N, C-alpha and C positions, 0 to 999 in steps of 0.2 A: 849228822844233821842236827843243828841246834833248834829246838822247838819251844815256843812259848805257849803256855796254856792260858786261854782266855776264860777267866772265871776261876775263883778259888773257893767256891762253896763245896757242898757235898759231892755234887757230880764232878766238879773240877778235880777233887781228890781221887775219885774213882778213875778218872782219865790219867791222872798222874801215876797212880799205882799200876795201871796197865802199861804205860810207857816205861816206867822204871823196871817192871817185870820183864818186858820185852827186851830192854837194853841188857839186862842180866842174862837173857837167853841168846844174845848175840845181835840184836837189832842195831842198826846204825843210827837210829833216832835217839837223841838224848834230850830229855826235857831240862830246860835251864831255869825254869821258874814260872810264876803266874803273873798275870796282870788282872786287876779287879777294880771296878769303880766304887767299891766300898773302901774309902780311904782309911778306915780304921784297921783294915787288914794289911796295909802296906808295911812291909818290914817283918811280918810274921813268917815263921817257918812252919810249913805244913808238909808232912811226910818227907822231911829233909830238903824241901824246895822252898825258896823264898818268894813271897809276894813282892814283886820288884817295883811295881808302879801301878797307876791307874791305866785304863785302856788307852787313853790319849798319849800316854808315855811310851807306847809300844815301839815307836820309831827310834827311841833312844837306847833300846836294848839290842845288842847284837844277836841276830837270829837268822835262821834259814827257812823256817816254816812256823805255822801256827795251827791250833785246833781250838774251836769254840766249844767250851765245856760248860754249857748252860742247859739245864733240863727243860725249861719252859720253851715250847716249840716256837712261838711267835717271837720271843726275845732272841732265841738262838738264831733264827732266820734273819732278824734285823741286823744283828752284829755280824753274821756271816756275809750278808750283802754289803755292808759297810766296808768290811775288810777286803772283800772281793774287788770293790771299786778302787781300793788302794793298791791292788795288785799283789796282795799277800799270797804266799804259797801255802796251801792247805795239805796237811798230812792225814793219813789214816792212823788212828790209835787202835791197835789190836792186841788184846791180852794173849799171851802165848798159849793159854789153855783153850782159846776159841778154835773152832774148826771151820775153815772156809774152803769149799771145793775149788779146785783149780779152774773150773769152767765158770765159776761165779764172777761177777763184776761188782766192784765196790767203788763208789764215788769219793772224791776228795772231801776231807773234813769229817768223815764218818768215824764213829766210835763203836768198836765191837768188843763187848765186855767179856768177862770171864765166863767160860762155859757156853757161850753162844755158838750156834751151829748155822751155817749158811750152805745149803745143799746145791747140787749141780744145776747150772743154768739160771740161777737166781741173779737178778739185777737189782742192786741196792744203790740208791741215789746219793746225792751229796748232803753232808751235814746231818746225817741220820744217826740216831742212837739205837743200837741193837743191845739191849740191856741184858743183865746177868741171866744166863741160862735160857735165853729164848731160842726158839727153833724156827728157822726160815726154810721152808721146804723147797723142793725143786721148782725151777722156773717161776718163782715169785717175782713180782715187779714192785719194788718198794720205792715210792717217790721221794723227792728231796724233802728235808726238814722233818721227817717222820720220827716219832719215838715209839719203838716197840719195847714195852716194859718187861721187867723180869718175869720169866716163866711163861711167856706167850708162846703158843704153838700155832703155826699156820700150815694148812694143807698145801698140796701142790697147786700150781697155777693160780695163786692168789694175787690180786692186784690191790695195792694200798696207795691211795692218792697222796699228793703233797700235803704236808702239815698235819697228818693224822696222828692221833694218840691212840694206841691200843693198850689198854690198862693191864695191870698185873694179872697174870694167870689166865687171860682170855684165850679162847680157841676160835680159830677161823677155819671153817670147812673148805675143802678143796674147791677151786674155781670161783670163789666169791670175790666180789669187788667192794672195797670200802672207799667211798668218794672223798675227794680232797676236803680237808678241813674238818673232818668228822672225828668223833671220840667214841671209842668202845670202852665200856665200863669194865672194872676189874671182874675177873672170873666169868665174863659173859661168853655165850656160845653164839657165834655168828653163823647162822644157817642160810640166811638170805643176803642179797646185796644190800649195802648201806648207801643211801644217797649222799651227795655232798653236804657238808655242814650240818650233819645230823648226829645227835647223841643217842646211842643205844645202850641198854643195860639188860641184864637178866639172862635166863636160860629158858627158852631161846631168847636171843637179844631182840628187844623191841624199842622203838623210838620213845623218848621221854620229852616232855615239853620244857621243863625248867633247866636252864644251864646251872642253876644252883646245886643240882644233884651231883655235878661232876666237877673235877678240878684237873689240873695238869699232873697231879700225883695219883690219878686213878689206877 
């Protein structure tokens, strides 16, 4: 299967590395290159793959599937929805070192990075990033367009709403819910449920007022 990577930035290259590693391990998915709306990148070679065109030129590239490789949740969701409307086929990018239980379910367009673990009964939505070395425990429910950052650990039966960012190294205790659109700061400890569209930081995690304290790279 020929796959085009949507986005040639840092995360796009992480996705490319995962797909290339999987192909060497026997996967039928073959990345053919990137598209990116930064015109200065078109024609460049990144990890041995060419930036073939801008996103609008995707239809001119022979391909069987796509994956949106953009770290920022809202932007990734916008591009995913646009391509969904165009009836593109979305693939899962899974690094061969990731461990995914047979009973887990993973939605289309999701990226499972090196060293990530998804335990039995977990349900992971569409267009999700499970970043390097994160651990999704049993029977978690991870909504669409979520970014679980590197080193995050969730306990069993955790629910993460759509569009949530869980920052680097955060820990979510078993049975907790993080409401849609919320952000959990790096290294935070979530001991209580987090309402929708709320930013929490610290140990234990508490709400903060200013969105200036956080970013999509938390």
